[in-house]
N, C-alpha and C positions, 0 to 999 in steps of 0.2 A: 504494499500499499503506499510506499515511497512516492507515488505520484499525487498524493492527495496533501495538502496543508493541515497543519495540526485543528486547524479550526474545522476544516472539513470533516478529520476524522472525528473529533468531538460531535459533529451533526449526525454523522452516519451512526456513532453509537447511541446517541441520544433517541434517533427516529428509529432504527432498525435493530439496535442490540449488536452490531457487528462491533466486535473486539478486534484491531489488530494482534497477529501472532507471529512470531518467529519463524519463517521456513527458510527451508535449505534446498537448492537442488541435488539431486543425488543424479546416478547413472542412467535409472529409468524413470525419474517423476520427481517429485516434490515431496519433503516429509517435514514435520514440524515435530517441536517439543513433546516427547511422551510417546511418539511412535517406535514401532520397533522394525530396525533395517538389518539386512546383512552386510556385514562388513568383510571384504576379501582381505584377510588377515593373511601373514605371510606362512602359517602353518595350515591355514585352510578356512573357509567361511565360518563367522561367528554371528550369530544372531544378537544385537544389541540394542539397547533401548537409547533414542536419541535424548541426551541430556547434557550436563556441564562438562561431563568427560568426554565427550565426542564431539560439541559443538565446533570448537577451533580445527579439529581434525577434518569433519565433514565441510567446512569452509574451504580448507586449503587443498582437499583431495576429494573433491566430490565424486570421483569415478571409482573410488574405492569403496564406496558405498550402494545398495541398491535395495529395492523394496523386495523384488522376486528372488527366490532361493537361487544362487548361482548354479550351475551344472559345474561338476568338478572332475577333474581327470587327475588320477593317483600316479606319480611317477616315483619309481624307488631309486634312492641313491645309496650305492655301495662304497 
C-alpha cells in the first residue's frame, strides 16, 4: 500500500476496516507475517513461519522461499 498517503490509509481503515500489513514477495507469490513457507535451505527444504527470524532473509533472498512445497532431488556425496 505504499502508493497511498498516510491520510488515505487512515480513510481506508476507517471506511472499510482495511489495515496495511507487511507483505513479502517470494519465489511463487506473496506472503505476510504469520504465513508458513518453504525455505530452500542448504540441507533440504524446511517449512518455516514468516516472523522476525526470517523477515530480513526473505527481503534479501526472496528466491530462497516459496509457498508450494519444492521438489527435491537427493544427491549422495561420498
